[in-house]
N, C-alpha and C positions, 0 to 999 in steps of 0.2 A: 205533300206533292198537292192533295183535294183539301190542304187547309189553308197553302200559298192561294193556291186561288179562288179564295173567299176572303182570307185575308184585302184582297186590288181588286179581287169585280168591286162594279160601281153598284148595282141590284143584282136582281137574282129570278129568273123563271123557274117555277116549284112546278114542273108538268107530273101529272098521272093518265094511268089508263080507266078509262068511265069502263072497261072491258074485266078490271083486274082490282081489287079489294086491295088485294096486300100493296099495289104501286101506291093505293089512296093511303096506306097508312104507312105505309115509308115515309108520305110525305111533311108529314108530323112531324120528324125523327130528322128531317132532310133539312127541312126551320129550325131546330134546336142544335140542332149541326154546327150552320148559321150563326147563331147568336150565341153556342162558343165558345166560336171562331171571331166573332167581330164584335165580340162582346158589347155588346147592342140594339137597342129592339128597332131602332132608327135604321134598319134596311130597308130599301124600297126593295121588294117582295110582288110579284105578281106571280097568281095561284091558276092553273089549267088542268082541264079535266079536257083528254085529248080523247079522239076518237066517240068523237061524235057522232061518225058516221052510218057507225055500228053500231046503235042506239039496241036497236034487239037483242044484242049482248049484254045488254048496261048492269053494272053488278055496285057500279055505286052514281046512285041518285042525285041529280040537280040541288037537290034542297043539302044532302050533305053535303057538295060543294063548295055551295053557300055558306054553309052554318059553317067550316072551316075556313073561306077566305074572313068570315066575319074576328075571329079567333087568331086570327096573323094582326089584323084589321087593313088588308092587300083589295086590290080588283081579282074581280073570277071570270077565267072566259072556258067558255069548252072549245073546244077546235073539233078540228079535223083537218088532216095535215095535209092525209093523201088527197083532200077538195080544197086548202089554204080555206075553209070557214076561220074567220076571225083573225087569225092569224098576227098580218097588218098590227088588226086593233091593239095584240097582245103589247108587240113592241113599242108600240105610239105609247101605251098604258104606263107601259114600264119607263125607258125616255124621262113620256112628263114627270113620273112621284120622282125622278131621280137630279131631271129641271129644280123642280124646287123645291129637295134637299137645299141643292146650290144656293137655290133666291133665300130660301131663312138663313142660312149660312152667314150670308153676305149682310141682310141686314138683323139679324145679328151682334151684326160686329165681329163675328167669330172670322177669323182668316181662315182659308182654304186652306186647304191641307195640298204638302206638294204633288201627292199624288195624283192626286186631284185633279187636281193644276193642270197636273200634265196628261191626261189619260182621255181630255179634249183639246187638250195644243197638237196629242201624238193627234188624235180623228177628227181635227182638222186639216191639217200641214197637208198631205196630201192637195187638196184644193183651194187650200192660197199661195200666192203667187211672195217670192221671197222679193223686194224693195231692191235694189243698189242703186246708189247713187252716183254718177256716171260723170259728178265736179271734178 
């Protein structure tokens, strides 16, 4: 089931707790799983170290998070879901990467995949009115 989600996903947020070293180590495993399922390194990913409000319990340094993000070649944020610090920025960064991949694909003359197109169509459809001709 998880593989199906990974095949269908347009981008991924890999999150770990800065207070839990094990969750940080598992982040690398999730990135490898995404690669195994998608068979490409070009999948949009954002790495997130959560629970920045619990800095006094920190087990993973900011530098370690940045280093892993460099390895993943992706944006990195430390967030606090409890206080909503940088939550919106994470999603904006992910959507920006997805759109950038779309633009690169269309400029390169590559045809967008049906799944890719249908995702954005489904996303926009509740906000668009259907036009009916009454002639």
